[in-house]
C-alpha positions as CSV (number, residue, x, y, z in Angstrom):
1,M,10.2,-26.1,22.0
2,A,7.8,-23.0,20.8
3,N,8.3,-20.0,17.9
4,T,9.2,-17.3,19.5
5,E,10.0,-14.9,16.6
6,Q,7.9,-12.2,15.5
7,P,6.8,-11.7,12.2
8,L,8.9,-7.9,11.1
9,I,7.4,-4.8,8.6
10,Y,10.2,-2.4,7.5
11,T,9.0,1.1,8.1
12,T,11.3,4.0,8.3
13,L,12.1,2.3,11.7
14,G,13.9,-0.2,9.9
15,N,12.7,-3.9,10.9
16,V,10.3,-3.7,13.6
17,P,7.6,-6.4,14.7
18,I,4.1,-6.0,12.9
19,S,2.5,-6.8,16.3
20,S,4.3,-3.7,18.2
21,L,2.4,-1.1,14.8
22,E,-1.3,0.5,14.8
23,H,-2.6,-0.3,11.1
24,Y,-5.3,1.0,9.4
25,V,-6.7,0.8,5.9
26,E,-8.9,3.0,3.9
27,W,-11.4,2.5,0.7
28,Q,-12.4,4.4,-2.1
29,N,-14.5,3.9,-4.8
30,T,-15.4,6.0,-8.1
31,S,-16.5,6.1,-11.5
32,E,-12.7,6.2,-12.7
33,Y,-11.0,4.2,-9.8
34,V,-10.7,1.9,-7.2
35,K,-7.6,2.8,-4.6
36,F,-6.6,0.5,-1.6
37,R,-5.1,2.1,0.6
38,E,-3.0,0.8,4.0
39,W,-0.6,2.9,6.9
40,Y,1.4,1.6,10.0
41,V,1.7,3.8,12.7
42,K,4.0,4.2,15.5
43,D,3.0,6.2,18.6
44,G,1.3,8.9,16.5
45,V,3.7,8.6,13.2
46,T,3.2,6.6,9.5
47,V,5.8,4.4,9.9
48,K,4.7,3.2,6.2
49,E,2.6,3.7,3.7
50,S,1.4,1.8,0.3
51,A,-1.9,2.2,-1.6
52,H,-3.2,0.5,-5.2
53,V,-5.1,1.8,-7.8
54,L,-7.1,0.0,-10.5
55,A,-8.0,1.8,-13.0
56,K,-11.7,1.3,-14.1
57,L,-11.8,3.6,-17.6
58,P,-8.7,4.1,-19.6
59,V,-6.2,6.9,-19.6
60,P,-6.2,9.2,-22.2
61,G,-2.8,8.4,-24.8
62,M,-2.4,5.4,-23.0
63,G,-3.6,3.2,-25.9
64,A,-1.3,5.5,-28.9
65,A,2.2,5.3,-25.4
66,Q,1.8,1.0,-25.7
67,A,2.0,0.8,-29.5
68,S,4.4,3.1,-30.0
69,V,6.5,1.1,-28.1
70,G,5.8,-2.8,-29.4
């Protein structure tokens, strides 16, 4: 028996088959950060978007803030 289940992804339209969407990715690599962005489009409309950022340099003031929390 063949498996007919399709992977779904949660979007602004609810759960939809991932195969029904266009998928795009973008990388930005600067001296300060690396950013990965991906988004899904259905009929010309972005229905899901996410981004992940890796800072290459410490964020000013972050060390003092972390020290006061601990």
